[in-house]
mmJSON file of the N, C-alpha and C atoms, coordinates in Angstrom:
{"data_MODEL":{"atom_site":{
"group_PDB":["ATOM","ATOM","ATOM","ATOM","ATOM","ATOM","ATOM","ATOM","ATOM","ATOM","ATOM","ATOM","ATOM","ATOM","ATOM","ATOM","ATOM","ATOM","ATOM","ATOM","ATOM","ATOM","ATOM","ATOM","ATOM","ATOM","ATOM","ATOM","ATOM","ATOM","ATOM","ATOM","ATOM","ATOM","ATOM","ATOM","ATOM","ATOM","ATOM","ATOM","ATOM","ATOM","ATOM","ATOM","ATOM","ATOM","ATOM","ATOM","ATOM","ATOM","ATOM","ATOM","ATOM","ATOM","ATOM","ATOM","ATOM","ATOM","ATOM","ATOM","ATOM","ATOM","ATOM","ATOM","ATOM","ATOM","ATOM","ATOM","ATOM","ATOM","ATOM","ATOM","ATOM","ATOM","ATOM","ATOM","ATOM","ATOM","ATOM","ATOM","ATOM","ATOM","ATOM","ATOM","ATOM","ATOM","ATOM","ATOM","ATOM","ATOM","ATOM","ATOM","ATOM","ATOM","ATOM","ATOM","ATOM","ATOM","ATOM","ATOM","ATOM","ATOM","ATOM","ATOM","ATOM","ATOM","ATOM","ATOM","ATOM","ATOM","ATOM","ATOM","ATOM","ATOM","ATOM","ATOM","ATOM","ATOM","ATOM","ATOM","ATOM","ATOM","ATOM","ATOM","ATOM","ATOM","ATOM","ATOM","ATOM","ATOM","ATOM","ATOM","ATOM","ATOM","ATOM","ATOM","ATOM","ATOM","ATOM","ATOM","ATOM","ATOM","ATOM","ATOM","ATOM","ATOM","ATOM","ATOM","ATOM","ATOM","ATOM","ATOM","ATOM","ATOM","ATOM","ATOM","ATOM","ATOM","ATOM","ATOM","ATOM","ATOM","ATOM","ATOM","ATOM","ATOM","ATOM","ATOM","ATOM","ATOM","ATOM","ATOM","ATOM","ATOM","ATOM","ATOM","ATOM","ATOM","ATOM","ATOM","ATOM","ATOM","ATOM","ATOM","ATOM","ATOM","ATOM","ATOM","ATOM","ATOM","ATOM","ATOM","ATOM","ATOM","ATOM","ATOM","ATOM","ATOM","ATOM","ATOM","ATOM","ATOM","ATOM","ATOM","ATOM","ATOM","ATOM","ATOM","ATOM","ATOM","ATOM","ATOM","ATOM","ATOM","ATOM","ATOM","ATOM","ATOM","ATOM","ATOM","ATOM","ATOM","ATOM","ATOM","ATOM","ATOM","ATOM","ATOM","ATOM","ATOM","ATOM"],
"id":[1,2,3,4,5,6,7,8,9,10,11,12,13,14,15,16,17,18,19,20,21,22,23,24,25,26,27,28,29,30,31,32,33,34,35,36,37,38,39,40,41,42,43,44,45,46,47,48,49,50,51,52,53,54,55,56,57,58,59,60,61,62,63,64,65,66,67,68,69,70,71,72,73,74,75,76,77,78,79,80,81,82,83,84,85,86,87,88,89,90,91,92,93,94,95,96,97,98,99,100,101,102,103,104,105,106,107,108,109,110,111,112,113,114,115,116,117,118,119,120,121,122,123,124,125,126,127,128,129,130,131,132,133,134,135,136,137,138,139,140,141,142,143,144,145,146,147,148,149,150,151,152,153,154,155,156,157,158,159,160,161,162,163,164,165,166,167,168,169,170,171,172,173,174,175,176,177,178,179,180,181,182,183,184,185,186,187,188,189,190,191,192,193,194,195,196,197,198,199,200,201,202,203,204,205,206,207,208,209,210,211,212,213,214,215,216,217,218,219,220,221,222,223,224,225,226,227,228,229,230,231],
"type_symbol":["N","C","C","N","C","C","N","C","C","N","C","C","N","C","C","N","C","C","N","C","C","N","C","C","N","C","C","N","C","C","N","C","C","N","C","C","N","C","C","N","C","C","N","C","C","N","C","C","N","C","C","N","C","C","N","C","C","N","C","C","N","C","C","N","C","C","N","C","C","N","C","C","N","C","C","N","C","C","N","C","C","N","C","C","N","C","C","N","C","C","N","C","C","N","C","C","N","C","C","N","C","C","N","C","C","N","C","C","N","C","C","N","C","C","N","C","C","N","C","C","N","C","C","N","C","C","N","C","C","N","C","C","N","C","C","N","C","C","N","C","C","N","C","C","N","C","C","N","C","C","N","C","C","N","C","C","N","C","C","N","C","C","N","C","C","N","C","C","N","C","C","N","C","C","N","C","C","N","C","C","N","C","C","N","C","C","N","C","C","N","C","C","N","C","C","N","C","C","N","C","C","N","C","C","N","C","C","N","C","C","N","C","C","N","C","C","N","C","C","N","C","C","N","C","C","N","C","C","N","C","C"],
"label_atom_id":["N","CA","C","N","CA","C","N","CA","C","N","CA","C","N","CA","C","N","CA","C","N","CA","C","N","CA","C","N","CA","C","N","CA","C","N","CA","C","N","CA","C","N","CA","C","N","CA","C","N","CA","C","N","CA","C","N","CA","C","N","CA","C","N","CA","C","N","CA","C","N","CA","C","N","CA","C","N","CA","C","N","CA","C","N","CA","C","N","CA","C","N","CA","C","N","CA","C","N","CA","C","N","CA","C","N","CA","C","N","CA","C","N","CA","C","N","CA","C","N","CA","C","N","CA","C","N","CA","C","N","CA","C","N","CA","C","N","CA","C","N","CA","C","N","CA","C","N","CA","C","N","CA","C","N","CA","C","N","CA","C","N","CA","C","N","CA","C","N","CA","C","N","CA","C","N","CA","C","N","CA","C","N","CA","C","N","CA","C","N","CA","C","N","CA","C","N","CA","C","N","CA","C","N","CA","C","N","CA","C","N","CA","C","N","CA","C","N","CA","C","N","CA","C","N","CA","C","N","CA","C","N","CA","C","N","CA","C","N","CA","C","N","CA","C","N","CA","C","N","CA","C","N","CA","C","N","CA","C","N","CA","C","N","CA","C","N","CA","C"],
"label_alt_id":[null,null,null,null,null,null,null,null,null,null,null,null,null,null,null,null,null,null,null,null,null,null,null,null,null,null,null,null,null,null,null,null,null,null,null,null,null,null,null,null,null,null,null,null,null,null,null,null,null,null,null,null,null,null,null,null,null,null,null,null,null,null,null,null,null,null,null,null,null,null,null,null,null,null,null,null,null,null,null,null,null,null,null,null,null,null,null,null,null,null,null,null,null,null,null,null,null,null,null,null,null,null,null,null,null,null,null,null,null,null,null,null,null,null,null,null,null,null,null,null,null,null,null,null,null,null,null,null,null,null,null,null,null,null,null,null,null,null,null,null,null,null,null,null,null,null,null,null,null,null,null,null,null,null,null,null,null,null,null,null,null,null,null,null,null,null,null,null,null,null,null,null,null,null,null,null,null,null,null,null,null,null,null,null,null,null,null,null,null,null,null,null,null,null,null,null,null,null,null,null,null,null,null,null,null,null,null,null,null,null,null,null,null,null,null,null,null,null,null,null,null,null,null,null,null,null,null,null,null,null,null],
"label_comp_id":["UNK","UNK","UNK","UNK","UNK","UNK","UNK","UNK","UNK","UNK","UNK","UNK","UNK","UNK","UNK","UNK","UNK","UNK","UNK","UNK","UNK","UNK","UNK","UNK","UNK","UNK","UNK","UNK","UNK","UNK","UNK","UNK","UNK","UNK","UNK","UNK","UNK","UNK","UNK","UNK","UNK","UNK","UNK","UNK","UNK","UNK","UNK","UNK","UNK","UNK","UNK","UNK","UNK","UNK","UNK","UNK","UNK","UNK","UNK","UNK","UNK","UNK","UNK","UNK","UNK","UNK","UNK","UNK","UNK","UNK","UNK","UNK","UNK","UNK","UNK","UNK","UNK","UNK","UNK","UNK","UNK","UNK","UNK","UNK","UNK","UNK","UNK","UNK","UNK","UNK","UNK","UNK","UNK","UNK","UNK","UNK","UNK","UNK","UNK","UNK","UNK","UNK","UNK","UNK","UNK","UNK","UNK","UNK","UNK","UNK","UNK","UNK","UNK","UNK","UNK","UNK","UNK","UNK","UNK","UNK","UNK","UNK","UNK","UNK","UNK","UNK","UNK","UNK","UNK","UNK","UNK","UNK","UNK","UNK","UNK","UNK","UNK","UNK","UNK","UNK","UNK","UNK","UNK","UNK","UNK","UNK","UNK","UNK","UNK","UNK","UNK","UNK","UNK","UNK","UNK","UNK","UNK","UNK","UNK","UNK","UNK","UNK","UNK","UNK","UNK","UNK","UNK","UNK","UNK","UNK","UNK","UNK","UNK","UNK","UNK","UNK","UNK","UNK","UNK","UNK","UNK","UNK","UNK","UNK","UNK","UNK","UNK","UNK","UNK","UNK","UNK","UNK","UNK","UNK","UNK","UNK","UNK","UNK","UNK","UNK","UNK","UNK","UNK","UNK","UNK","UNK","UNK","UNK","UNK","UNK","UNK","UNK","UNK","UNK","UNK","UNK","UNK","UNK","UNK","UNK","UNK","UNK","UNK","UNK","UNK","UNK","UNK","UNK","UNK","UNK","UNK"],
"label_asym_id":["A","A","A","A","A","A","A","A","A","A","A","A","A","A","A","A","A","A","A","A","A","A","A","A","A","A","A","A","A","A","A","A","A","A","A","A","A","A","A","A","A","A","A","A","A","A","A","A","A","A","A","A","A","A","A","A","A","A","A","A","A","A","A","A","A","A","A","A","A","A","A","A","A","A","A","A","A","A","A","A","A","A","A","A","A","A","A","A","A","A","A","A","A","A","A","A","A","A","A","A","A","A","A","A","A","A","A","A","A","A","A","A","A","A","A","A","A","A","A","A","A","A","A","A","A","A","A","A","A","A","A","A","A","A","A","A","A","A","A","A","A","A","A","A","A","A","A","A","A","A","A","A","A","A","A","A","A","A","A","A","A","A","A","A","A","A","A","A","A","A","A","A","A","A","A","A","A","A","A","A","A","A","A","A","A","A","A","A","A","A","A","A","A","A","A","A","A","A","A","A","A","A","A","A","A","A","A","A","A","A","A","A","A","A","A","A","A","A","A","A","A","A","A","A","A","A","A","A","A","A","A"],
"label_entity_id":["1","1","1","1","1","1","1","1","1","1","1","1","1","1","1","1","1","1","1","1","1","1","1","1","1","1","1","1","1","1","1","1","1","1","1","1","1","1","1","1","1","1","1","1","1","1","1","1","1","1","1","1","1","1","1","1","1","1","1","1","1","1","1","1","1","1","1","1","1","1","1","1","1","1","1","1","1","1","1","1","1","1","1","1","1","1","1","1","1","1","1","1","1","1","1","1","1","1","1","1","1","1","1","1","1","1","1","1","1","1","1","1","1","1","1","1","1","1","1","1","1","1","1","1","1","1","1","1","1","1","1","1","1","1","1","1","1","1","1","1","1","1","1","1","1","1","1","1","1","1","1","1","1","1","1","1","1","1","1","1","1","1","1","1","1","1","1","1","1","1","1","1","1","1","1","1","1","1","1","1","1","1","1","1","1","1","1","1","1","1","1","1","1","1","1","1","1","1","1","1","1","1","1","1","1","1","1","1","1","1","1","1","1","1","1","1","1","1","1","1","1","1","1","1","1","1","1","1","1","1","1"],
"label_seq_id":[1,1,1,2,2,2,3,3,3,4,4,4,5,5,5,6,6,6,7,7,7,8,8,8,9,9,9,10,10,10,11,11,11,12,12,12,13,13,13,14,14,14,15,15,15,16,16,16,17,17,17,18,18,18,19,19,19,20,20,20,21,21,21,22,22,22,23,23,23,24,24,24,25,25,25,26,26,26,27,27,27,28,28,28,29,29,29,30,30,30,31,31,31,32,32,32,33,33,33,34,34,34,35,35,35,36,36,36,37,37,37,38,38,38,39,39,39,40,40,40,41,41,41,42,42,42,43,43,43,44,44,44,45,45,45,46,46,46,47,47,47,48,48,48,49,49,49,50,50,50,51,51,51,52,52,52,53,53,53,54,54,54,55,55,55,56,56,56,57,57,57,58,58,58,59,59,59,60,60,60,61,61,61,62,62,62,63,63,63,64,64,64,65,65,65,66,66,66,67,67,67,68,68,68,69,69,69,70,70,70,71,71,71,72,72,72,73,73,73,74,74,74,75,75,75,76,76,76,77,77,77],
"pdbx_PDB_ins_code":[null,null,null,null,null,null,null,null,null,null,null,null,null,null,null,null,null,null,null,null,null,null,null,null,null,null,null,null,null,null,null,null,null,null,null,null,null,null,null,null,null,null,null,null,null,null,null,null,null,null,null,null,null,null,null,null,null,null,null,null,null,null,null,null,null,null,null,null,null,null,null,null,null,null,null,null,null,null,null,null,null,null,null,null,null,null,null,null,null,null,null,null,null,null,null,null,null,null,null,null,null,null,null,null,null,null,null,null,null,null,null,null,null,null,null,null,null,null,null,null,null,null,null,null,null,null,null,null,null,null,null,null,null,null,null,null,null,null,null,null,null,null,null,null,null,null,null,null,null,null,null,null,null,null,null,null,null,null,null,null,null,null,null,null,null,null,null,null,null,null,null,null,null,null,null,null,null,null,null,null,null,null,null,null,null,null,null,null,null,null,null,null,null,null,null,null,null,null,null,null,null,null,null,null,null,null,null,null,null,null,null,null,null,null,null,null,null,null,null,null,null,null,null,null,null,null,null,null,null,null,null],
"Cartn_x":[-71.24,-72.384,-71.425,-70.719,-69.883,-69.155,-68.446,-67.611,-68.761,-69.893,-70.961,-71.299,-71.558,-71.652,-70.427,-69.319,-68.186,-68.245,-68.355,-68.432,-69.418,-70.484,-71.704,-71.326,-70.813,-70.455,-69.155,-68.284,-67.332,-68.035,-68.74,-69.376,-69.858,-70.829,-71.387,-70.579,-69.475,-68.36,-67.822,-67.451,-66.792,-67.869,-69.191,-70.305,-70.192,-70.266,-70.154,-69.172,-67.892,-66.873,-66.959,-67.498,-67.39,-68.69,-69.532,-70.456,-69.992,-69.138,-68.145,-67.408,-66.66,-65.9,-66.617,-67.466,-68.345,-68.903,-69.273,-70.157,-69.095,-67.74,-66.77,-66.193,-66.091,-65.733,-66.712,-68.053,-69.113,-69.288,-68.465,-68.778,-67.065,-67.044,-65.794,-65.054,-65.946,-65.011,-64.236,-65.48,-64.675,-63.649,-63.593,-62.367,-61.118,-61.283,-60.335,-59.782,-60.621,-60.177,-59.373,-59.736,-58.788,-57.219,-57.342,-56.008,-54.966,-55.631,-54.802,-54.111,-52.712,-52.279,-52.861,-53.362,-53.857,-55.45,-56.288,-57.656,-57.925,-58.726,-59.347,-60.797,-61.408,-62.986,-63.762,-63.635,-64.451,-64.403,-63.096,-63.168,-63.764,-63.265,-63.679,-65.097,-65.782,-67.409,-67.916,-67.245,-67.57,-67.71,-66.569,-66.51,-67.249,-67.638,-68.574,-70.103,-70.381,-71.54,-71.984,-70.932,-70.917,-71.026,-70.059,-70.246,-71.608,-72.068,-73.309,-74.686,-74.393,-75.803,-76.641,-75.822,-76.812,-76.493,-77.288,-77.414,-78.084,-78.261,-79.085,-78.309,-76.871,-76.112,-75.117,-75.85,-75.398,-75.411,-76.765,-76.98,-75.637,-75.344,-74.202,-73.096,-72.687,-71.145,-71.376,-72.241,-72.307,-72.694,-73.201,-72.981,-71.766,-70.962,-69.432,-68.826,-68.867,-68.277,-68.47,-69.627,-69.944,-69.38,-69.213,-68.79,-67.114,-66.893,-65.188,-64.984,-65.52,-65.378,-65.48,-66.545,-66.972,-65.761,-64.92,-64.339,-62.797,-62.729,-61.277,-60.454,-61.295,-60.782,-61.916,-61.435,-62.268,-63.023,-62.096,-62.548,-61.19,-61.543,-60.479,-60.388,-59.255,-58.775,-57.836],
"Cartn_y":[-54.613,-53.87,-52.809,-53.338,-52.195,-51.067,-51.514,-50.737,-49.504,-50.148,-48.948,-48.252,-48.591,-47.829,-46.676,-47.092,-46.363,-45.285,-45.682,-44.725,-43.663,-43.933,-43.125,-42.229,-42.896,-41.949,-40.687,-41.278,-40.691,-39.503,-39.71,-38.556,-37.666,-38.076,-37.165,-36.069,-36.903,-35.834,-35.071,-35.427,-34.291,-33.412,-33.466,-32.633,-31.692,-32.287,-31.379,-30.458,-31.013,-30.169,-29.082,-29.442,-28.325,-27.365,-27.657,-26.689,-25.74,-26.342,-25.478,-24.655,-25.073,-24.285,-22.896,-23.403,-22.226,-21.108,-21.767,-20.916,-19.876,-20.731,-19.872,-18.687,-18.797,-17.897,-17.051,-17.278,-16.425,-15.199,-14.99,-13.738,-13.091,-11.793,-11.368,-11.493,-11.649,-12.389,-13.754,-14.723,-15.937,-15.829,-15.021,-14.822,-14.308,-13.617,-12.904,-13.897,-14.392,-15.568,-16.523,-17.2,-18.166,-17.718,-16.318,-15.747,-16.073,-16.355,-16.719,-18.062,-18.415,-19.599,-20.586,-21.927,-22.845,-22.703,-21.812,-21.246,-21.586,-22.769,-23.725,-23.284,-23.567,-23.225,-23.678,-24.883,-25.257,-24.43,-24.498,-23.44,-21.829,-21.388,-20.106,-20.057,-21.109,-21.058,-21.24,-22.032,-22.2,-20.967,-20.171,-18.845,-17.789,-17.838,-16.899,-17.219,-18.513,-18.959,-18.448,-18.901,-18.472,-16.962,-16.148,-14.506,-13.961,-14.41,-13.903,-14.729,-15.427,-16.157,-17.019,-17.28,-17.767,-19.181,-19.764,-21.437,-22.423,-21.726,-22.465,-23.707,-23.505,-24.47,-25.54,-25.385,-26.259,-27.582,-28.17,-29.581,-30.133,-29.057,-29.318,-29.598,-28.79,-29.186,-30.348,-30.489,-31.628,-32.81,-32.582,-34.019,-34.445,-32.902,-33.308,-33.857,-33.529,-33.942,-35.402,-35.82,-37.213,-38.077,-37.773,-38.464,-38.443,-37.597,-37.623,-38.28,-38.405,-39.113,-40.648,-41.052,-42.221,-42.941,-42.128,-42.874,-42.419,-41.259,-40.943,-39.908,-39.534,-38.874,-37.994,-36.994,-36.7,-37.312,-38.041,-38.801,-39.618,-40.709,-41.685,-40.956,-40.61,-40.081,-40.96],
"Cartn_z":[8.926,9.675,10.546,11.308,12.376,11.394,10.154,9.476,8.794,8.419,7.952,9.189,10.485,11.292,11.603,11.559,11.892,10.797,9.498,8.744,8.534,9.105,9.536,10.352,11.543,12.689,12.272,11.427,10.832,10.129,9.289,8.436,9.307,10.4,11.303,12.078,12.446,13.002,12.255,10.931,10.034,9.703,9.423,9.323,10.505,11.606,12.766,13.166,12.521,12.809,11.756,10.46,9.553,9.89,10.563,11.139,12.186,12.934,14.077,13.657,12.316,12.065,11.044,10.583,9.943,11.043,12.224,13.17,13.631,14.125,14.633,13.649,12.435,11.546,11.079,11.441,11.092,11.964,13.207,13.998,14.016,14.086,14.446,15.545,16.859,17.909,17.737,17.114,16.734,16.024,14.858,14.203,14.973,15.536,16.598,17.509,18.215,19.008,18.431,17.189,16.525,16.078,16.204,15.787,17.029,18.303,19.25,19.385,19.354,19.301,20.483,19.97,20.556,20.642,20.067,19.95,18.808,18.717,17.458,17.015,16.313,16.215,17.253,17.787,18.879,20.273,20.514,21.787,21.468,20.014,19.735,19.902,19.375,19.363,20.867,21.506,22.954,23.621,23.464,24.203,23.696,22.373,21.925,22.364,22.279,23.065,24.115,25.252,26.571,27.094,26.062,26.169,26.009,24.8,24.227,24.739,25.301,26.043,24.778,23.813,22.492,22.616,23.157,23.538,22.451,21.166,20.308,19.703,19.704,19.26,20.511,21.538,22.467,22.286,21.603,21.528,20.234,19.549,18.319,19.137,20.122,20.906,21.439,22.152,23.164,22.452,20.952,20.366,19.79,19.53,18.955,20.277,21.466,22.688,22.776,22.684,22.761,21.715,20.707,19.449,19.746,20.102,20.517,21.49,22.702,23.711,23.416,22.84,22.296,21.571,20.779,19.414,19.91,20.747,20.98,19.876,18.795,17.74,17.022,16.32,15.505,14.375,13.742,12.626,12.214,11.525,11.009,9.712,9.221,7.757,7.197],
"occupancy":[1.0,1.0,1.0,1.0,1.0,1.0,1.0,1.0,1.0,1.0,1.0,1.0,1.0,1.0,1.0,1.0,1.0,1.0,1.0,1.0,1.0,1.0,1.0,1.0,1.0,1.0,1.0,1.0,1.0,1.0,1.0,1.0,1.0,1.0,1.0,1.0,1.0,1.0,1.0,1.0,1.0,1.0,1.0,1.0,1.0,1.0,1.0,1.0,1.0,1.0,1.0,1.0,1.0,1.0,1.0,1.0,1.0,1.0,1.0,1.0,1.0,1.0,1.0,1.0,1.0,1.0,1.0,1.0,1.0,1.0,1.0,1.0,1.0,1.0,1.0,1.0,1.0,1.0,1.0,1.0,1.0,1.0,1.0,1.0,1.0,1.0,1.0,1.0,1.0,1.0,1.0,1.0,1.0,1.0,1.0,1.0,1.0,1.0,1.0,1.0,1.0,1.0,1.0,1.0,1.0,1.0,1.0,1.0,1.0,1.0,1.0,1.0,1.0,1.0,1.0,1.0,1.0,1.0,1.0,1.0,1.0,1.0,1.0,1.0,1.0,1.0,1.0,1.0,1.0,1.0,1.0,1.0,1.0,1.0,1.0,1.0,1.0,1.0,1.0,1.0,1.0,1.0,1.0,1.0,1.0,1.0,1.0,1.0,1.0,1.0,1.0,1.0,1.0,1.0,1.0,1.0,1.0,1.0,1.0,1.0,1.0,1.0,1.0,1.0,1.0,1.0,1.0,1.0,1.0,1.0,1.0,1.0,1.0,1.0,1.0,1.0,1.0,1.0,1.0,1.0,1.0,1.0,1.0,1.0,1.0,1.0,1.0,1.0,1.0,1.0,1.0,1.0,1.0,1.0,1.0,1.0,1.0,1.0,1.0,1.0,1.0,1.0,1.0,1.0,1.0,1.0,1.0,1.0,1.0,1.0,1.0,1.0,1.0,1.0,1.0,1.0,1.0,1.0,1.0,1.0,1.0,1.0,1.0,1.0,1.0,1.0,1.0,1.0,1.0,1.0,1.0],
"B_iso_or_equiv":[0.0,0.0,0.0,0.0,0.0,0.0,0.0,0.0,0.0,0.0,0.0,0.0,0.0,0.0,0.0,0.0,0.0,0.0,0.0,0.0,0.0,0.0,0.0,0.0,0.0,0.0,0.0,0.0,0.0,0.0,0.0,0.0,0.0,0.0,0.0,0.0,0.0,0.0,0.0,0.0,0.0,0.0,0.0,0.0,0.0,0.0,0.0,0.0,0.0,0.0,0.0,0.0,0.0,0.0,0.0,0.0,0.0,0.0,0.0,0.0,0.0,0.0,0.0,0.0,0.0,0.0,0.0,0.0,0.0,0.0,0.0,0.0,0.0,0.0,0.0,0.0,0.0,0.0,0.0,0.0,0.0,0.0,0.0,0.0,0.0,0.0,0.0,0.0,0.0,0.0,0.0,0.0,0.0,0.0,0.0,0.0,0.0,0.0,0.0,0.0,0.0,0.0,0.0,0.0,0.0,0.0,0.0,0.0,0.0,0.0,0.0,0.0,0.0,0.0,0.0,0.0,0.0,0.0,0.0,0.0,0.0,0.0,0.0,0.0,0.0,0.0,0.0,0.0,0.0,0.0,0.0,0.0,0.0,0.0,0.0,0.0,0.0,0.0,0.0,0.0,0.0,0.0,0.0,0.0,0.0,0.0,0.0,0.0,0.0,0.0,0.0,0.0,0.0,0.0,0.0,0.0,0.0,0.0,0.0,0.0,0.0,0.0,0.0,0.0,0.0,0.0,0.0,0.0,0.0,0.0,0.0,0.0,0.0,0.0,0.0,0.0,0.0,0.0,0.0,0.0,0.0,0.0,0.0,0.0,0.0,0.0,0.0,0.0,0.0,0.0,0.0,0.0,0.0,0.0,0.0,0.0,0.0,0.0,0.0,0.0,0.0,0.0,0.0,0.0,0.0,0.0,0.0,0.0,0.0,0.0,0.0,0.0,0.0,0.0,0.0,0.0,0.0,0.0,0.0,0.0,0.0,0.0,0.0,0.0,0.0,0.0,0.0,0.0,0.0,0.0,0.0],
"pdbx_formal_charge":[null,null,null,null,null,null,null,null,null,null,null,null,null,null,null,null,null,null,null,null,null,null,null,null,null,null,null,null,null,null,null,null,null,null,null,null,null,null,null,null,null,null,null,null,null,null,null,null,null,null,null,null,null,null,null,null,null,null,null,null,null,null,null,null,null,null,null,null,null,null,null,null,null,null,null,null,null,null,null,null,null,null,null,null,null,null,null,null,null,null,null,null,null,null,null,null,null,null,null,null,null,null,null,null,null,null,null,null,null,null,null,null,null,null,null,null,null,null,null,null,null,null,null,null,null,null,null,null,null,null,null,null,null,null,null,null,null,null,null,null,null,null,null,null,null,null,null,null,null,null,null,null,null,null,null,null,null,null,null,null,null,null,null,null,null,null,null,null,null,null,null,null,null,null,null,null,null,null,null,null,null,null,null,null,null,null,null,null,null,null,null,null,null,null,null,null,null,null,null,null,null,null,null,null,null,null,null,null,null,null,null,null,null,null,null,null,null,null,null,null,null,null,null,null,null,null,null,null,null,null,null],
"auth_seq_id":[1,1,1,2,2,2,3,3,3,4,4,4,5,5,5,6,6,6,7,7,7,8,8,8,9,9,9,10,10,10,11,11,11,12,12,12,13,13,13,14,14,14,15,15,15,16,16,16,17,17,17,18,18,18,19,19,19,20,20,20,21,21,21,22,22,22,23,23,23,24,24,24,25,25,25,26,26,26,27,27,27,28,28,28,29,29,29,30,30,30,31,31,31,32,32,32,33,33,33,34,34,34,35,35,35,36,36,36,37,37,37,38,38,38,39,39,39,40,40,40,41,41,41,42,42,42,43,43,43,44,44,44,45,45,45,46,46,46,47,47,47,48,48,48,49,49,49,50,50,50,51,51,51,52,52,52,53,53,53,54,54,54,55,55,55,56,56,56,57,57,57,58,58,58,59,59,59,60,60,60,61,61,61,62,62,62,63,63,63,64,64,64,65,65,65,66,66,66,67,67,67,68,68,68,69,69,69,70,70,70,71,71,71,72,72,72,73,73,73,74,74,74,75,75,75,76,76,76,77,77,77],
"auth_comp_id":["UNK","UNK","UNK","UNK","UNK","UNK","UNK","UNK","UNK","UNK","UNK","UNK","UNK","UNK","UNK","UNK","UNK","UNK","UNK","UNK","UNK","UNK","UNK","UNK","UNK","UNK","UNK","UNK","UNK","UNK","UNK","UNK","UNK","UNK","UNK","UNK","UNK","UNK","UNK","UNK","UNK","UNK","UNK","UNK","UNK","UNK","UNK","UNK","UNK","UNK","UNK","UNK","UNK","UNK","UNK","UNK","UNK","UNK","UNK","UNK","UNK","UNK","UNK","UNK","UNK","UNK","UNK","UNK","UNK","UNK","UNK","UNK","UNK","UNK","UNK","UNK","UNK","UNK","UNK","UNK","UNK","UNK","UNK","UNK","UNK","UNK","UNK","UNK","UNK","UNK","UNK","UNK","UNK","UNK","UNK","UNK","UNK","UNK","UNK","UNK","UNK","UNK","UNK","UNK","UNK","UNK","UNK","UNK","UNK","UNK","UNK","UNK","UNK","UNK","UNK","UNK","UNK","UNK","UNK","UNK","UNK","UNK","UNK","UNK","UNK","UNK","UNK","UNK","UNK","UNK","UNK","UNK","UNK","UNK","UNK","UNK","UNK","UNK","UNK","UNK","UNK","UNK","UNK","UNK","UNK","UNK","UNK","UNK","UNK","UNK","UNK","UNK","UNK","UNK","UNK","UNK","UNK","UNK","UNK","UNK","UNK","UNK","UNK","UNK","UNK","UNK","UNK","UNK","UNK","UNK","UNK","UNK","UNK","UNK","UNK","UNK","UNK","UNK","UNK","UNK","UNK","UNK","UNK","UNK","UNK","UNK","UNK","UNK","UNK","UNK","UNK","UNK","UNK","UNK","UNK","UNK","UNK","UNK","UNK","UNK","UNK","UNK","UNK","UNK","UNK","UNK","UNK","UNK","UNK","UNK","UNK","UNK","UNK","UNK","UNK","UNK","UNK","UNK","UNK","UNK","UNK","UNK","UNK","UNK","UNK","UNK","UNK","UNK","UNK","UNK","UNK"],
"auth_asym_id":["A","A","A","A","A","A","A","A","A","A","A","A","A","A","A","A","A","A","A","A","A","A","A","A","A","A","A","A","A","A","A","A","A","A","A","A","A","A","A","A","A","A","A","A","A","A","A","A","A","A","A","A","A","A","A","A","A","A","A","A","A","A","A","A","A","A","A","A","A","A","A","A","A","A","A","A","A","A","A","A","A","A","A","A","A","A","A","A","A","A","A","A","A","A","A","A","A","A","A","A","A","A","A","A","A","A","A","A","A","A","A","A","A","A","A","A","A","A","A","A","A","A","A","A","A","A","A","A","A","A","A","A","A","A","A","A","A","A","A","A","A","A","A","A","A","A","A","A","A","A","A","A","A","A","A","A","A","A","A","A","A","A","A","A","A","A","A","A","A","A","A","A","A","A","A","A","A","A","A","A","A","A","A","A","A","A","A","A","A","A","A","A","A","A","A","A","A","A","A","A","A","A","A","A","A","A","A","A","A","A","A","A","A","A","A","A","A","A","A","A","A","A","A","A","A","A","A","A","A","A","A"],
"auth_atom_id":["N","CA","C","N","CA","C","N","CA","C","N","CA","C","N","CA","C","N","CA","C","N","CA","C","N","CA","C","N","CA","C","N","CA","C","N","CA","C","N","CA","C","N","CA","C","N","CA","C","N","CA","C","N","CA","C","N","CA","C","N","CA","C","N","CA","C","N","CA","C","N","CA","C","N","CA","C","N","CA","C","N","CA","C","N","CA","C","N","CA","C","N","CA","C","N","CA","C","N","CA","C","N","CA","C","N","CA","C","N","CA","C","N","CA","C","N","CA","C","N","CA","C","N","CA","C","N","CA","C","N","CA","C","N","CA","C","N","CA","C","N","CA","C","N","CA","C","N","CA","C","N","CA","C","N","CA","C","N","CA","C","N","CA","C","N","CA","C","N","CA","C","N","CA","C","N","CA","C","N","CA","C","N","CA","C","N","CA","C","N","CA","C","N","CA","C","N","CA","C","N","CA","C","N","CA","C","N","CA","C","N","CA","C","N","CA","C","N","CA","C","N","CA","C","N","CA","C","N","CA","C","N","CA","C","N","CA","C","N","CA","C","N","CA","C","N","CA","C","N","CA","C","N","CA","C","N","CA","C","N","CA","C","N","CA","C","N","CA","C"],
"pdbx_PDB_model_num":[1,1,1,1,1,1,1,1,1,1,1,1,1,1,1,1,1,1,1,1,1,1,1,1,1,1,1,1,1,1,1,1,1,1,1,1,1,1,1,1,1,1,1,1,1,1,1,1,1,1,1,1,1,1,1,1,1,1,1,1,1,1,1,1,1,1,1,1,1,1,1,1,1,1,1,1,1,1,1,1,1,1,1,1,1,1,1,1,1,1,1,1,1,1,1,1,1,1,1,1,1,1,1,1,1,1,1,1,1,1,1,1,1,1,1,1,1,1,1,1,1,1,1,1,1,1,1,1,1,1,1,1,1,1,1,1,1,1,1,1,1,1,1,1,1,1,1,1,1,1,1,1,1,1,1,1,1,1,1,1,1,1,1,1,1,1,1,1,1,1,1,1,1,1,1,1,1,1,1,1,1,1,1,1,1,1,1,1,1,1,1,1,1,1,1,1,1,1,1,1,1,1,1,1,1,1,1,1,1,1,1,1,1,1,1,1,1,1,1,1,1,1,1,1,1,1,1,1,1,1,1]
}}}
């Protein structure tokens, strides 16, 4: 049962990660930010959201941070 729950959470985190990458690449600003060394999709998306005031994805980001904090990793690979 615990293994199944871990697998489910892992799949959810991977899907959220995919959505964040897609979101970051969807704007010119996001793509340009990711050209900066050390700026990945999560930070680029966060900066774009804060800059544009488009908070539609806030729940997506907070869900990602919550999962990462609980498990200390993005995913078990």
